[in-house]
N, C-alpha and C positions, 0 to 999 in steps of 0.2 A: 689610338684610343680616344683622344680628344675629338678628332673628326667624327668618329662613330657616335660619341655622345651627342655632339651637336646635331647630327642627322636624326638621332632618335628623339631628341627633345624639340626639334623644330616642327613648325606647322600647327601649333596649338598654344593656348595660354599656359603660363607656368603652373597654375593651380591644376589644370587638366593633365599636364605632364606628371605632376605629383600623384594624381589619381592613377595614371597609367603605371607608374613605377610601383605604387602600392599594390595594384591588382596583379602585376607580374610577380612581386614578392609572394603574395598570397598563393598564386597558382603554381609557382615553381618551387617554393621553399616551405612555407608554413603549412598549407593544407596537406601536401604529401607527407610532411613529417607528422602532422596530427593524425592522419589516417593510418600510416604504416608503423609509426613508432610509439604513439601514446597508448598505454594500456587501456583496454576496454573499460575497466572499473573506474577510471578517472576521466574518461572522455566526456566532453560536453559540447553541445551545439545549440545555438539559439536561432529560432525562426519565428518571426512575427512577435518577438518578445517572450516566447515560450521556451523554457529550458528543457532540452532533451539530454538524457544521459545514457551511458553504456552502449548497447548495440543499436539503439535508436539513433544515437549520435553518429556512430560509424556508418549507418545506412544513409544519413543525410549529408555526410561530408562530400561525397562525389558531386552532389548538386551544387554545393558551394564552390568546389573546384571548377566546375563547368562555367559558372557565372563569372568567376574572377578571370579565368582564361579567356572567355569571350570579351570581357571588359578590357583586358590588356591588349588584345588584338584589335578591338574596336577603336580604342583610343589611339593605338599606334597608327592605324590606317585611316582613322577618322571616317569610319563606315557610316553610311546613312542610317542604318537600322539602329544605331546607338540612340537616336531620338525616336520615340520618347522613352525607350526601355531603361536607359541609364538613370534618368530622372525618376522613373517609377520605382526602380529598385531602391534608390536612396530614400524615397518617400517611405518605402516599406521599412527601411532601417530606422528612419526617424520615429515612426510609430512604434517599432519594436523597442527602441531605447526607452520610450515613455512607459510602455507596458512592463518591460523588464525591471526598470527601477521601482515601479509601483509594487511589483510582485516579489522581487528578490533583492532589491537594494536596501538602502537605509530605511528604517521604520519611520512612520509618521510624516511630519512636514518636510524633514530633510530628504526623504525619498522622493516626495512630490517635486521639490525644487530641483533636485538632481535630474529627475526625469524631464521636467520642463526645459531645463537648460540644454540637456542632451538632445531633446527633440528639436529645439530651436536651431542648434548648430547643424544638425543633419538636414533640417528643413531648408535652411539657407543654401546648403550645397545642392539640394534637390531643385530649388528654384533656379540656381545658377545653371544647372544642367538643362533645365527646361528652356531657359532663355538662350541657350547655346545652339538652338536649332539651326541658325544660319551657318554655323561652323560645320555642322554635320550634313546639312541638306541644302545649303545655299547654292545659288547659281555660280558655277565656275566660269572663269574666262574661257573663251573659245580657244581651240588650238591655234587658230590664226592670230589671236591676240597674244597668246603666250609665246609662240615660236616663230611667227612670221608667215609669209604668204605662200611658200613653196616647200614641197616635200618630194623626196625621191623614194619610190617604193619598188623594190625588186620582187620578182616572182608575182607580178601583178595581173597575170592573165587569168587567174582562177583562185578559188579557195580563199585563204586568209589574206593573200595579197590584194585581191580584188576588193575584199571587204574593208581592208585598211584604207584603200583609196576612196571607197564610198564614204566611210566615216570622216576622213579628212575633208572631202568635198563638202559634206554637210556642215562642217565647222569652218568653211570658208578658205580652205587651204588648196591651192592649185597643186597639181601632181605631175611629176615625171614618172611615167609608167614604163617599166622595162620587164621583158621576158623574151623567150624565143618566139612565141606564137604572136606575130605582129597583127594578124587579123583580129584576134581576141582583144588585143590592146586597143585597137581602133574602136571596136564595139564598146569597150568599157569607157573610152574617152567620150564617145557620144552619149553614153548613159550619164556620165558625170556632168556633162554640159547642161543636162536637164535638171540636175539636183540644185544647182545654184550658179551664181556668177563667178565661176572659177575657170582657170585655164588648164590645159593639159599639154603635155609633150610626150610623144611616143618614141621610145628608143628601143629598137629590137636588138637584143644582145644575148649571147650564150655565155653565161658566167663561168662555164667550165673552160672557156678560152681566155687565157690571160690577156691577150691583146684586146678582146672585147671588153673586158673589165676596165682596162685603161681608157678605151674609147668612150665607154659610158661615163667615167669620171670626167673626161674632158668635155663631154657633150653638155654638161650643166655649168660650165665655167661662167656663163653669162647670167646665171640665175642666183638669187639670194636664197639658197637652200637652208631651211631652218630645222627640218626634220629628215632624218635618214632612217628608213625602215629596211633593215637587212632581213628580208623574209624568204628569199629564194632558197629552195632546197627540195630534195626528193628522197624517197626511201627505196629499199631494194631488199625484199624478204628472201630468206633462204639460208642454207648452210654456206659458210664462207667458201668451202671447197668447191661448191657448185656455182658460185657467182662469177660473173665476168669481171675480171680485174680492171679492165678499162672503164667500165661503168662505175665501179667503186672509186676509181681515181677521180672521175668526174664529180662524184658525190662529195668527195673531200674538197675538191676545187670550188664547187658551188657553195657548200655549206660552211667551209672554214676559210679558205684562201680569199675568196671574193669579199666577204665581210671585212676581213683585215685590210685588204687593199682599198676598198671603197671608203672605209672609215678613215684610214690614214690619209688618203687623198683629199677628203673633204674636211678633215679635222681643223686645219689652220683657219678655214673660213668659218666653221662652226664656233671656234673659240673667239674669233674676232667679233662675232655678232653679240656676244655677251649673254645670250639666252638661246638655247637650241636643244635638240633632243635626238637621241639615237636609240632605236628599238631593234633588238635581236629576237627573231622567232626561234626559240629553243623548243624543248619538249620535256615532259616528265621522263622520257627515255634517257635523257642526259644525266639522270641521277642513279641509274642502276645498270649493271652489265646485262645486255640483252641478247642472249643467244638467238640465232636465226634472224637477227637484225643488228649484228655486232658493229659494223662500221657506221651505220646510221646513229646508233646510240652514242658512239664515240664522238661523232661530229657534233652532236647536241651537247655532250659534256664539254667539248671545246668551247662552243658558243656560250654556255653558261659561265664557265670560268673566265673567259675573255671579257664578257659583258659585265660581270660583277666586279672584276678588277678595274675596268675602265670607269665604272660608277664612282669608285673611290678616287682614282687619279684625276677625274675631270670635274669633281664636285665643286671645286673652287673656281672653275672656269664658267660656271653657269650652264653646264651641259647636263641635262637629265638623261641618264642611261637606264634602260629597262630591258630585262630579259623576260620575255613572255614564254611560259612553259606549260602549254596546254596538254591535256590528255587527248584521246581520240576526238577528232573533229569531223563533222559531216561534210567532207569534201571529196574530191576525186583522188586524194592521196593514196588511200588503200589500194584501189584498183591499179593505179599507175605503178605502185611499188610491187605489184604482183601478189598482194595479200587478199584475204577474204574480207569483203566489205562488211562493216558492222555499224552499230549505232554510235553516235558521238554528239558532242555539243555543237550547236550551230556556230558558224563562223562569226556571225554578228555578235553573239554573246561573248565569244572569246576576245574579239577586238574591243568591245565595250569594256571588258575587264582590264585590258591592257591600257587603254587611255584613262581609265579611272585610277590606275596605279601609277601612271607616268608622273614623275615629279615627287612622288611620295615613297616609292619603294625601288630597290634595284632589281628585284625579280618578283614575279607573281605567278601563281599556279591557280588557274580558275577551277573552282569546284573542290569541295572538301574531300571527296573520294580520291581525286587525283592528288591532292595535297598529302593525304594519309599514305597513299601508295608510294609517292616520291620521297617524302621526308621521313615518315615514321618507319617504313620498311627498313631502310638502311641503318636506322638507329637501333632497331629492336632485333634484327636478324643478322646473322653472320653473312658476309658477302658471298661465300660459296653457296650457302643455302638459298640466298636471295637469287643468285644466278640460276640455280636449278629450278626454282619456282617460276622465275620469269621465262625460262625456256619451256616449261610445261604450258604456260599461257600462250606463248608465241606459237607453239606447235599447232595450236588450233586455228591459227590465222594464216598458216602457210600451206600452199598447195603441196600435194603428196610428192610431186617430182622434185621439189626443192628442199625437202626435209633430209 
């Protein structure tokens, strides 16, 4: 518990952490109680210093909830959009306190003085938030400055893996690129050499082969690897009874066994460095049972639990661990998995979200729709119902012969 509290309160000034905790209390406890439990006849809400009662107050409470929920999340993750909106909202509170005390507070001079004092207190907080812009939007150290000069990226021949490598190169990090398709790796290496003064090393490997995984780990013994990106993986759509068991076994080897082995082999050196990072590419599929993609969702559930557990174990060793859990991404994943191609987020946006969260969160789900689907669904629906609904969605993405 102490470690969790330290991680929650780290990364911002103490007064800002206090605002985060207050916002969380309002969003999780007070406003829901106010909305669901308080009788309409005695309910009151204040906006811009104007007092609303009864049904008008009930109507306005969800807006207050949304503001406090956004504030708690924004402070927790130090999101860039918190500036200037946090300051502007507190300015609104400052003006509201002045108006409220003049209209509904003590009569005469006492009401005026109370209003001025309340305004001054909230105005000071608004100014502090305004001046905190560098904390929300200041330039961050590059990945090379934070973690060193080399990264190992698995599944680098296409999709998210290739985009991880591009983003790392832009931040001055040299890359070990590994996948099965060596020709694509060389093409990517040439592309990275044009991005900046970085080095590359191509290691062709099939991570479904345990010997290849060991060979890959040994191939970087001479490099100071500071970032490990466990990105390799693939999908396979269809009913389990119709799927090739050998391919499913390879999926588990690539998606589960290989990250465990590579992380274990590189971990002593990552710990010795004092500052390093491990990224696991998971999926929102790892949050829910997924008929017609059952083994894939199971492998992503494994990655999520493994990565989040390591984030706690390695926090005191200076190792930042992140599980990236995107929804559909515009890559060749769908066609390779035998599914119907559809729309998705760009790989660049997903990778940018990952590196923004790295060092501040143990997991991240890019996109609020993906977050709602992965987090709120399992909390609001029974798992059997969730599995049936997921199966209905998946059936539209699977070819007829594999249903």
